[in-house]
N, C-alpha and C positions, 0 to 999 in steps of 0.2 A: 310223616306218619299218618296212616289212614284213620278214618273214624273208628273202624273196628279195632285197630291197634291201640288207639287211645282208650277205648272202652276196656280192653283187656288190661292195659296198664293201670287204669283206675281201679279195676277189680283187684289187681295184685296188690296195690298199695293199701286198699281197704282191708283186704285179708291180712296183710302184714300188720296193720294197726290193731286189728282184732286179736291177733295172736300175741302181740306185745301187751295188750291190756290183760289178756288171760294170764300171761306169765307174771305180770306185776301183781295181780290179785292173789296169785298163788304164793308169791314171795313175801307179800306184805300182809298187813292186817292181822287176821287170825293166826297165821303162821308165825308172825313176829311175837305175838302174845304167848303162844305155846313155847316158842324158842326161849323167850325171856324167862318164863316161869321154870322151864327145864334147867336153864343156866343157873338160876338162883338155887334150885334144889341140888344140883350137882356141886355147886360151890360150897354149900353147907356140908355135903357129904364128904368132900375132898379136903376140907379145911386142915385136917391133920395128916393127910397123906402126902408123900413126896415121890419123886422119880416115876417109874413106869406105872405104878398103881394109880397115881394121880392122872397120868396121861390116858390110860386105858379107860378109866371111868368117864373122862371127858369125851373121849371118842365114842363110847357107848351112848352118851347123851346126844351127841351129834347124829348118830345113826337113827335114834328115835325121832329126832326132829326132821331128818331127811325123809323118813318113812311117812310122817305126817304131811310133809310137803308133797310127796308123790301122790298120796291119797287125795289131797286138795286138787292137784293138777288133773288127776284122772276124773274126779268128780265134776270139775268145771268143764273139761273138754267133753265129757259124756253129756252134760246138760246142753251143750251147744253142738253136739253131734260132730265133734272134730276128733281126729286121731291124736294119740298121746304124743308121738314123736314128730312134732311139727317143725317146720323150718325155723320159726321163731325160737323154739326151745333149743334147737341145735346151734343157732347163732349165739344165744345167750351163754350156753355152755362153753362154746369156743372162746368167748370173751372172758368168762370167769375162771375157768379151770386152770390156766397158767398160774395165776396168783394163788389160787387155793393149793395147787400141788406144791409150788415152791415154798409157800408159807408153812404148809403142813410138814414138809420134809425138814425145813430148817428148825421148826419147833421140836421135832423128834430128835434132831441132832443135839439140841440144847438139853433135852430131857436126858439123853444118853450121857451128856457131860455133867449132869447133876445140877443144871441151872434151870429150874422150872419157871422162874420169873421171866427170864429171857425167852423161854419157849412160849409163855403166854403173850408176851409182847409181839412175837413173830406172828402168832395166830391172829391176834387182834388187828395188827396193821395190815396184814395181807388179806384178811377178810374185808377190810375197808377198801383195799385196792380192787378186790373182786367185785364189790358193789359198784365202784366207779367205772369198772370195765363194761358193765351192762347198763350204763346210765341212759342209753338210747331207748331202753325198754321201760323206763320208769320216770316219774315226774321228779321235780327238784327235791322233794322231801327225801327220796332215797339217795340222792347225791349228797345232801347234807349229812345223812346217816353215814355214808361211806367216808366222808371227810372227818366226821367225829371219831370213827374207829382209827383212821390213819393217824390223825393228830395225837389222839390219846395213846396209841401204841408207840409212836415215836418218842413222845415225851416220857413215857414210862421207861422205855429202853434207854433213853438218855439219862434218866435218873439212876437206873441200875448201873449204868456204865460210869456214873459220877461226872457226867458232862454237865448235867444240871443238878445242883445241890439243893437238898431240902433238909429241914431240921431232923435230927436223929429221932425225935419223938414221932415223926411221921413215918420214917423208915421202919420203925418197929411194927407198924400196922400194915406194911406192904408185903403181900404174899401172892402167889399166882392165882389162887382161887378167888381172892378178893378183886384182883384186877379183872378176871374173867366175869365175875358177878356184876361188877360195875358197868362193864361194856356189853357183853352178850346178854346179861340179865337186864340191867337198868336201861340201856339205850334201846333195846328191843321192846321193852314194855312201854316206854314212853312213846316210841315211834308207832308201835302197833295200836296203842290206845288212841292216838291222834288220828290214825288212818281209819280205824273202825268207827269212831264217833263222827268223823267228818263224812264218811261214806253214808252212814245212816241218816245224818242230817240232810245230805244232798238228796237221798231217796225220798225223805219225807217232804221236802220242798218241791220235788218233782211231781 
């Protein structure tokens, strides 16, 4: 490899790393806080709803969070004078979409069958798998977040299927909205708070 080829390769690697950092910032921090707050609000709203009404309200909340994510990504890319549809974004979508599509479809299948708790478990666990699929674009904190969703989703599903037994007094408090609130709400708020405060502390020290 010539010196010029090495320089081009180094520039390509640097550009890829910058794109990955941009995607991570857009996916985490402020977006996680907004998503967590939205999840808690939707969970409160859907506490008494079942079947398709429950599902459509949650999908509406997802659409709002995705809109905020796109806004963040456009804003960050515009600040760095980069296009929206970057190679890094395409790579991240190729990694995350399979789990999101499969999990979303299975969740709707369970909603149609009248089992919203199982639907919530599908959405929780497959969202975690989607996060793990883009681990190359994020630090270890997002990997831990992904595993938290996967483990909690599987344990919840095992409980619903009575593979893991818990006391009847606990089962009385289990419903799909509370499962979604604990994960998409609680996990995201904790994660987003840690990322935002850590980022600000690093900027102050710098």
